[in-house]
C-alpha positions in Angstrom: -17.5 6.6 11.2 -18.2 10.2 11.3 -17.3 12.7 8.7 -13.9 13.8 10.3 -12.8 10.2 10.7 -13.8 9.4 7.1 -11.9 12.4 5.9 -8.8 11.4 7.9 -8.9 7.9 6.4 -9.3 9.4 3.0 -6.1 11.5 3.7 -4.2 8.5 4.9 -5.3 6.4 1.9 -4.5 9.4 -0.7 -1.1 9.9 0.9 -0.1 6.5 0.7 -0.6 6.2 -3.2 1.2 7.9 -5.9 -0.7 9.9 -8.4 0.2 7.5 -11.0 -1.4 4.7 -8.9 -4.6 6.7 -8.3 -4.8 7.2 -12.1 -4.3 3.7 -12.7 -7.1 2.9 -10.3 -9.5 5.5 -11.9 -8.6 4.1 -15.5 -9.2 0.5 -14.5 -12.6 1.3 -13.0 -13.6 3.2 -16.1 -12.3 0.9 -18.7 -12.9 -2.5 -17.3 -16.3 -1.2 -15.7 -15.3 -2.7 -12.3 -17.4 -1.8 -9.3 -16.7 0.7 -6.6 -16.7 -2.2 -4.4 -13.8 -3.7 -6.1 -11.8 -0.3 -5.7 -12.5 -0.4 -1.9 -11.4 -4.0 -1.8 -8.1 -3.2 -3.7 -7.4 -0.2 -1.5 -8.1 -2.5 1.7 -5.8 -5.1 0.3 -3.0 -2.7 -0.4 -3.5 -0.9 3.0 -3.3 -4.3 4.9 -0.2 -5.5 3.1 3.0 -3.7 3.0 4.7 -4.0 -0.5 1.5 -5.1 -2.3 1.3 -3.5 -5.6 -1.7 -2.1 -7.2 -1.6 -4.7 -10.0 -1.2 -7.6 -7.4 -4.2 -6.3 -5.4 -6.4 -6.0 -8.5 -5.4 -9.4 -9.5 -6.2 -11.0 -6.0 -9.6 -9.0 -5.7 -10.8 -10.1 -9.1 -9.5 -13.6 -8.6 -11.6 -13.8 -5.5 -14.6 -12.7 -7.3 -14.0 -15.3 -9.9 -13.6 -17.9 -7.2 -17.0 -16.8 -5.8 -18.5 -17.1 -9.0 -17.3 -20.7 -9.5 -18.5 -21.7 -5.9 -22.0 -20.3 -6.7 -22.0 -22.1 -9.7 -21.4 -25.6 -8.3 
């Protein structure tokens, strides 16, 4: 992906979130020390499903990580 495409994608993502949702995402990253990869997965989850809330996407992404940890431990 070139810089122009990346910029256009960033604009589309930013326009699909309210400022409050973006602020929640930043706070969640800072306070819970979640990774940038988690944030990208959350954005992808929201982008791929209409009506998916920020909270639902975070729960799904983190549950997926928890499931991966359980599978690796077995």
